[in-house]
C-alpha positions in Angstrom: -34.7 -13.3 37.5 -35.6 -12.7 41.2 -39.3 -12.7 40.2 -38.9 -16.1 38.4 -37.1 -17.7 41.4 -39.6 -16.3 43.9 -42.6 -17.5 41.8 -41.0 -21.0 41.4 -40.4 -21.4 45.1 -44.0 -20.3 45.9 -45.4 -22.8 43.5 -43.3 -25.7 44.9 -44.3 -24.9 48.4 -48.0 -24.6 47.5 -48.0 -27.9 45.6 -46.0 -29.7 48.2 -49.0 -30.2 50.6 -49.0 -34.0 50.5 -49.8 -37.2 52.3 -47.2 -39.9 51.9 -43.9 -41.1 50.5 -44.5 -43.0 47.3 -41.1 -42.8 45.5 -38.3 -45.4 45.7 -35.0 -44.9 47.4 -31.7 -44.5 45.6 -28.6 -44.7 47.7 -26.5 -43.4 44.8 -28.8 -40.3 44.4 -25.7 -38.3 43.3 -25.5 -40.4 40.2 -29.3 -40.0 39.4 -29.9 -36.3 40.1 -32.0 -36.0 36.9 -34.5 -38.4 38.4 -35.1 -36.0 41.2 -34.6 -32.6 39.6 -35.2 -31.7 35.9 -33.1 -28.5 36.4 -30.0 -30.8 36.4 -30.3 -31.4 32.7 -27.4 -29.9 30.8 -25.3 -29.2 34.0 -22.6 -31.7 32.9 -20.0 -30.8 30.2 -20.7 -33.9 28.1 -23.7 -36.0 27.1 -24.0 -38.8 29.6 -25.9 -42.0 29.9 -26.4 -43.5 33.4 -27.9 -47.0 34.2 -28.7 -47.9 37.7 -30.1 -51.1 39.3 -31.2 -51.5 42.9 -32.4 -54.6 44.8 -33.7 -53.7 48.2 -33.9 -56.1 51.2 -32.1 -59.0 49.7 -33.8 -62.4 50.4 -37.2 -60.9 51.1 -39.9 -62.1 48.7 -41.6 -59.3 46.8 -39.0 -56.7 48.0 -38.6 -53.5 46.0 -36.4 -53.4 43.0 -35.5 -50.5 40.6 -33.9 -50.3 37.2 -33.2 -46.9 35.7 -31.7 -45.6 32.4 -31.1 -41.8 32.4 -29.7 -39.5 29.7 -28.9 -35.8 29.7 -26.8 -33.4 27.5 -26.1 -29.7 27.2 -27.0 -27.7 24.1 -26.5 -24.1 22.8 -23.2 -23.6 24.6 -24.6 -25.1 27.8 -27.5 -22.6 27.9 -30.0 -25.4 27.4 -30.2 -28.9 28.8 -32.4 -31.8 27.8 -32.8 -35.2 29.4 -34.8 -38.4 29.7 -35.4 -41.1 32.4 -36.8 -44.6 31.9 -37.5 -46.5 35.1 -39.0 -49.8 36.1 -40.0 -50.2 39.8 -41.6 -53.2 41.3 -42.8 -54.1 44.8 -44.9 -57.1 45.7 -47.5 -57.6 42.9 -47.2 -54.0 41.7 -44.9 -52.9 38.8 -44.5 -49.3 37.6 -43.0 -48.2 34.4 -42.1 -44.5 34.2 -40.8 -42.2 31.4 -39.7 -38.6 32.0 -38.7 -35.9 29.5 -36.8 -32.9 31.0 -35.9 -29.5 29.7 -33.7 -27.0 31.5 -32.9 -23.4 30.6 -29.6 -22.4 32.2 -28.5 -18.8 33.1 -25.2 -17.5 34.5 -25.6 -16.6 38.2 -22.4 -15.6 40.1 -19.7 -18.1 39.7 -22.1 -20.8 38.5 -25.1 -21.7 36.4 -28.7 -21.9 37.4 -30.9 -24.4 35.6 -34.7 -23.8 35.6 -36.2 -27.1 34.6 -39.5 -28.6 33.7 -40.5 -32.1 32.9 -43.4 -34.2 31.8 -43.8 -37.9 32.8 -45.9 -40.8 31.7 -46.4 -43.7 34.2 -47.9 -47.1 33.8 -48.9 -48.9 37.0 -49.8 -52.6 36.9 -51.0 -55.1 39.6 -50.7 -58.8 38.8 -53.0 -60.8 41.1 -51.8 -64.0 39.6 -48.7 -63.6 41.8 -50.8 -63.7 45.0 -51.5 -66.8 47.1 -54.7 -67.4 49.1 -55.8 -69.7 51.9 -58.8 -70.8 49.8 -59.3 -71.0 46.0 -59.2 -67.5 44.5 -62.3 -68.2 42.4 -64.4 -68.5 45.6 -63.3 -65.1 46.8 -64.9 -62.3 44.8 -62.8 -59.6 46.5 -59.6 -60.9 44.7 -59.5 -59.5 41.2 -58.6 -61.9 38.3 -55.6 -61.3 36.1 -53.8 -57.9 35.8 -55.1 -54.4 36.4 -53.4 -51.4 35.0 -53.5 -47.6 35.0 -51.8 -44.9 32.8 -51.0 -41.5 34.4 -49.6 -38.2 33.1 -47.8 -35.8 35.4 -45.4 -32.8 35.2 -43.0 -31.1 37.5 -40.3 -28.5 37.9 -36.9 -27.9 39.6 -34.1 -25.4 40.2 -30.5 -26.6 40.1 -27.5 -24.4 40.7 -23.9 -25.6 40.3 -20.4 -24.3 40.2 -17.2 -26.4 39.8 -17.2 -27.2 43.6 -20.8 -26.8 44.8 -24.4 -27.7 43.8 -27.8 -27.1 45.3 -31.2 -28.2 43.9 -34.9 -27.8 44.9 -37.6 -29.7 43.0 -41.1 -31.1 42.8 -41.0 -33.6 39.9 -44.7 -34.5 40.1 -47.3 -31.9 40.9 -50.6 -33.5 39.9 -52.6 -35.5 42.5 -53.6 -38.3 40.2 -56.1 -40.9 41.3 -54.2 -44.2 41.6 -57.2 -46.4 42.4 -57.8 -49.4 40.1 -61.5 -49.5 40.6 -64.2 -47.8 38.5 -65.9 -46.3 41.6 -66.3 -42.5 41.9 -64.9 -42.7 45.4 -61.2 -41.9 45.4 -59.3 -44.0 48.0 -55.7 -43.1 47.1 -53.9 -40.5 45.1 -50.4 -39.7 43.8 -48.8 -37.2 46.2 -46.2 -34.5 45.5 -42.7 -34.9 46.8 -40.4 -32.1 47.5 -36.6 -32.7 47.1 -33.7 -30.6 48.4 -30.2 -31.8 47.5 -26.8 -30.3 47.8 -23.1 -31.0 47.9 -19.7 -29.4 48.1 -16.1 -30.5 47.2 -13.5 -29.6 49.9 -9.9 -30.1 48.7 -7.5 -31.6 51.2 -4.4 -31.6 48.9 -3.7 -32.1 45.2 -4.9 -35.7 45.2 -7.6 -35.9 47.9 -10.9 -34.1 48.5 -13.9 -34.5 50.8 -17.4 -34.4 49.3 -20.3 -34.1 51.8 -23.7 -34.4 50.1 -27.3 -34.7 51.2 -30.7 -35.4 49.9 -33.9 -34.4 51.8 -37.2 -35.9 50.8 -40.4 -34.4 52.1 -44.1 -35.3 51.8 -46.7 -33.9 54.2 -48.0 -36.3 56.8 -45.1 -38.6 56.1 -41.7 -38.8 58.0 -39.0 -36.6 56.5 -36.3 -38.7 55.0 -32.7 -37.5 54.8 -29.6 -39.1 53.2 -26.3 -37.7 54.5 -23.3 -38.8 52.6 -19.6 -38.1 53.1 -17.1 -39.3 50.4 -13.4 -39.2 50.0 -12.2 -38.6 46.4 -8.8 -39.8 45.4 -7.1 -38.3 42.3 -10.6 -37.3 41.1 -11.1 -40.8 39.9 -11.8 -43.1 42.9 -14.5 -42.5 45.5 -15.2 -44.2 48.8 -18.0 -43.0 51.0 -20.7 -43.7 53.5 -24.3 -42.5 53.8 -26.7 -42.4 56.8 -30.4 -42.5 56.0 -32.9 -41.4 58.6 -36.3 -43.0 59.1 -36.9 -46.6 60.1 -38.8 -47.7 63.2 -41.1 -45.1 64.7 -40.4 -46.4 68.2 -36.8 -46.7 69.4 -35.5 -46.3 65.8 -31.9 -45.4 65.0 -32.4 -44.7 61.3 -33.2 -46.6 58.1 -29.7 -47.7 57.0 -26.0 -47.1 56.9 -24.7 -47.3 53.3 -21.2 -48.0 51.9 -20.3 -46.6 48.5 -17.4 -47.3 46.1 -16.9 -45.6 42.7 -14.1 -45.7 40.0 -13.4 -44.2 36.6 -12.7 -47.4 34.8 -11.9 -46.0 31.3 -11.8 -42.6 29.7 -15.6 -42.7 29.3 -16.9 -45.2 31.9 -17.6 -44.8 35.6 -18.8 -47.6 37.8 -20.3 -47.4 41.2 -21.6 -49.9 43.8 -23.2 -49.5 47.2 -24.5 -51.7 49.9 -27.1 -50.7 52.5 -26.8 -52.1 56.1 -30.4 -52.1 57.3 -31.0 -50.7 60.8 -34.8 -51.4 61.1 -36.5 -54.5 62.3 -36.7 -55.8 58.7 -33.0 -56.7 59.0 -34.1 -59.9 60.7 -35.7 -61.1 57.5 -33.4 -59.6 54.8 -29.7 -59.2 54.0 -29.5 -55.5 53.3 -29.8 -53.8 49.9 -27.4 -53.5 46.9 -27.2 -50.9 44.2 -25.0 -50.6 41.1 -24.5 -47.8 38.6 -22.7 -47.4 35.3 -22.2 -44.0 33.6 -20.9 -43.5 30.0 -20.0 -40.0 28.8 -19.6 -39.3 25.2 -16.8 -37.1 23.7 -13.1 -36.5 24.4 -11.2 -34.6 27.0 -10.4 -31.1 25.8 -7.0 -30.6 24.3 -6.1 -34.2 25.1 -4.6 -33.2 28.4 -7.0 -35.1 30.6 -6.8 -38.9 30.9 -10.6 -39.3 31.0 -13.8 -37.4 30.3 -14.8 -35.3 33.3 -18.5 -34.4 33.0 -18.2 -31.9 35.9 -19.3 -33.7 39.1 -21.2 -30.7 40.3 
């Protein structure tokens, strides 16, 4: 086991020599951990479907928007996990469709379980130049392509995810190949996909029988790009209601105080359904042209509470 973990970390570090951040933000990263780490698959006690929608920088034309559907479930007495993600991400004239299939083999380690995950992904990237405007007729400018250009890419990645009933820690590199993402037929490569390294973790700290604190964090790293870190602190009430706040680093390179401060609310609405919503208060100069960002998530978990003692399905938060 030690040799497997050592080899995994070595591969992640080697492949993580990168050039820029290319992945969208998710304020509710704790509700979309499979999108960052394939080792998360099967770590919950029940099959769960999560849908997430994010609209960034409200009021700004062409601002990023993300729609996600994610599914994962345990198999073989939680020794195996499988999962899938479907995502649509758009910014400006570019729209990306992405599909991931994840597999995790889980082993007992101390008081928790370690998931060793792999995933394959297929990504379709499209640019619609019909959405552009020009100062002169487009037909007179040969540098503006006509119609839509597209590209289809395959990639693969890996991740480690360890969790107990009160703690989780994950390290992952979901995409390892440096694919060419140029739309031209030239042999000269201008831009590539870059690998991203993610480190996430969280812990539940009980205050009393009805209250608990949950500090969580997500660090996103790509070489030659600023490190981004989301630091979240949430208060959990009766293990059903959550109110929290997140601080995201980054933002202006000069005199910057961070990317955003985010407010989160979550509630277990029924025995199977959890709903969460968050609002980002932008701290960068773009706040003068936008009205913050909003994100909503819905999680539906299949099955019944064991023994009928619980009022709702608890898919084990960590």
